[in-house]
C-alpha positions as CSV (number, residue, x, y, z in Angstrom):
1,M,8.4,24.9,-44.9
2,P,5.6,22.3,-45.4
3,G,2.6,22.8,-43.2
4,S,2.0,25.6,-40.8
5,V,5.0,26.2,-38.6
6,R,5.0,28.7,-35.7
7,I,8.4,29.7,-34.3
8,E,8.6,30.8,-30.7
9,G,11.7,31.9,-28.8
10,Y,12.1,31.6,-25.0
11,A,14.9,33.4,-23.1
12,I,15.6,34.7,-19.6
13,A,18.2,37.5,-19.4
14,S,20.0,39.5,-16.8
15,A,19.7,43.3,-16.5
16,D,22.7,43.6,-18.8
17,G,21.1,41.2,-21.4
18,M,23.0,38.0,-20.6
19,I,21.8,34.4,-20.6
20,A,24.9,32.9,-19.1
21,D,27.9,34.1,-17.1
22,A,31.5,34.5,-18.4
23,S,32.0,30.7,-18.1
24,G,29.2,30.1,-20.6
25,F,26.8,28.5,-18.1
26,M,23.6,29.8,-16.6
27,P,24.3,30.7,-12.9
28,D,21.8,30.0,-10.1
29,S,21.2,33.7,-9.8
30,L,19.4,33.6,-13.2
31,K,17.3,30.5,-12.3
32,F,13.8,31.3,-11.1
33,E,11.1,28.8,-10.3
34,A,8.4,31.0,-11.9
35,D,10.5,31.2,-15.2
36,Q,11.2,27.5,-15.1
37,R,7.5,26.8,-14.6
38,F,6.5,29.1,-17.5
39,L,9.1,27.5,-19.8
40,S,8.1,23.9,-18.8
41,D,4.4,24.7,-19.4
42,A,5.2,26.3,-22.8
43,L,7.4,23.4,-23.9
44,D,4.7,20.9,-23.0
45,R,2.6,22.5,-25.7
46,V,5.1,22.6,-28.6
47,Q,6.0,19.8,-31.0
48,V,9.8,20.3,-31.2
49,V,12.4,22.1,-29.1
50,C,15.5,23.6,-30.9
51,H,18.6,24.6,-29.0
52,G,22.4,24.5,-28.9
53,R,24.4,21.7,-27.3
54,L,24.8,23.6,-24.0
55,S,21.2,24.7,-23.7
56,H,18.8,22.3,-22.1
57,E,15.7,23.0,-20.0
58,G,16.6,20.1,-17.6
59,H,13.1,19.1,-16.7
60,P,12.2,15.5,-15.7
61,E,10.5,14.9,-19.1
62,S,13.1,16.7,-21.3
63,H,14.3,13.5,-22.8
64,A,10.9,12.7,-24.1
65,R,10.6,15.8,-26.2
66,R,11.5,15.8,-29.9
67,R,14.4,18.2,-30.4
68,L,16.9,19.6,-32.8
69,I,20.3,20.3,-31.3
70,L,22.4,22.8,-33.3
71,T,26.0,21.8,-33.5
72,R,29.1,22.1,-35.8
73,R,30.1,18.6,-34.7
74,V,28.2,17.0,-37.6
75,S,28.3,18.0,-41.3
76,D,24.5,18.2,-41.8
77,L,22.1,15.9,-39.8
78,A,22.8,13.0,-37.6
79,P,20.7,11.1,-35.0
80,D,21.8,11.7,-31.4
81,P,23.3,8.5,-30.1
82,D,22.1,9.3,-26.6
83,N,18.5,10.2,-27.4
84,R,16.3,8.7,-30.1
85,N,14.0,11.8,-30.0
86,T,16.9,14.1,-30.9
87,C,18.6,15.0,-34.2
88,L,21.9,16.9,-34.3
89,W,21.7,19.7,-36.9
90,N,24.4,21.8,-38.6
91,P,22.6,24.6,-40.4
92,A,25.6,25.0,-42.7
93,G,24.9,21.6,-44.1
94,A,21.2,21.1,-43.9
95,T,18.2,23.4,-44.2
96,L,15.6,23.9,-41.5
97,E,13.1,22.0,-43.6
98,E,15.5,19.0,-43.8
99,A,16.1,19.2,-40.0
100,C,12.4,19.3,-39.3
101,A,11.8,16.3,-41.6
102,A,14.5,14.4,-39.6
103,V,12.4,14.7,-36.5
104,D,9.1,14.1,-38.3
105,F,7.9,17.7,-37.8
106,A,5.6,18.9,-40.6
107,G,3.6,21.5,-38.7
108,G,2.9,23.0,-35.3
109,T,5.2,25.0,-32.9
110,L,8.9,25.0,-32.9
111,A,10.3,26.4,-29.7
112,I,13.8,28.0,-29.7
113,A,15.5,27.7,-26.3
114,G,19.0,29.1,-26.9
115,G,21.8,29.8,-26.8
116,T,23.1,32.9,-28.5
117,E,24.0,31.5,-31.9
118,V,20.6,29.7,-32.1
119,F,18.6,32.7,-31.0
120,S,20.5,34.8,-33.6
121,L,20.0,32.2,-36.4
122,F,16.3,32.3,-35.9
123,L,16.2,36.1,-36.1
124,K,17.0,35.6,-39.7
125,I,14.5,32.8,-40.2
126,G,11.8,34.8,-38.4
127,Y,10.2,34.5,-35.0
128,D,6.4,34.6,-34.7
129,I,6.7,35.2,-31.0
130,F,9.6,35.8,-28.6
131,Y,9.2,35.6,-24.9
132,L,11.8,37.6,-23.0
133,A,12.0,37.3,-19.3
134,R,14.2,39.8,-17.4
135,A,15.8,39.5,-14.0
136,E,16.6,43.2,-13.4
137,Q,18.4,42.6,-10.2
138,V,21.0,40.2,-11.8
139,R,24.1,41.4,-13.6
140,L,26.5,39.1,-15.4
141,P,29.5,41.2,-16.5
142,G,31.4,39.6,-19.4
143,G,28.6,37.1,-19.8
144,V,27.0,35.5,-22.8
145,P,24.3,37.7,-24.5
146,V,20.9,36.6,-25.8
147,F,21.8,37.6,-29.3
148,C,25.1,38.0,-31.1
149,Q,24.4,41.8,-31.3
150,G,24.7,41.9,-27.5
151,R,28.4,41.5,-27.9
152,F,28.4,45.0,-29.3
153,G,26.2,46.5,-26.6
154,Q,22.8,46.1,-28.3
155,S,20.0,45.2,-25.8
156,P,17.8,42.2,-26.5
157,E,14.9,44.5,-26.9
158,D,16.6,46.6,-29.5
159,V,17.6,43.4,-31.4
160,L,14.0,42.2,-31.4
161,R,12.7,45.6,-32.5
162,D,15.2,45.7,-35.3
163,A,14.0,42.2,-36.4
164,G,10.5,43.6,-36.8
165,L,9.0,42.3,-33.5
166,K,6.9,44.5,-31.2
167,P,6.2,44.1,-27.5
168,T,2.5,43.2,-27.1
169,E,2.1,41.9,-23.6
170,S,4.0,42.3,-20.4
171,R,3.6,40.8,-16.9
172,W,5.4,39.8,-13.8
173,L,6.2,36.1,-13.4
174,D,7.1,36.9,-9.8
175,N,8.2,40.0,-7.9
176,E,11.7,39.8,-9.4
177,L,11.0,38.7,-12.9
178,S,9.3,40.4,-15.8
179,L,8.1,38.8,-19.0
180,V,7.4,40.5,-22.3
181,K,5.8,38.8,-25.3
182,W,7.2,40.1,-28.6
183,T,5.3,39.4,-31.8
184,A,5.9,39.7,-35.5
């Protein structure tokens, strides 16, 4: 990629490694003010946010952020008719470099905000940092895992470790939510 690009992932998962319930949506039990504040502050510092069509941080200024939305509904790249700051991207038809150029991103930080397929795609591309928040009191049986490997019982931590990342910092965002920073 041209310029210096840093790739950071952001996920909150239940105790059983899920980012959404069986219906595919994040339940209120997995929404924490401390996590939403952490994510919002982080996204305010990045140049582009990348996520799937169902993932969205839903903050008041979300529409103003440059973003790439991964979808199979386009063959390669297409402007989002609903948001001039957004480009729809099908990785099967266009490279990451082409997608970044479509949103005028030549360097800085690219934040990956989910879902499963997007998090998994960037495992192959390579994360510089992955922030994994855990809500240990929440369980979502039959839910949607952070990474594709979660469908086969692998924990998000094991997937990150297998991808060559290491836990370097941990802290509590509040009394119910831990956060671990994984780095390459």
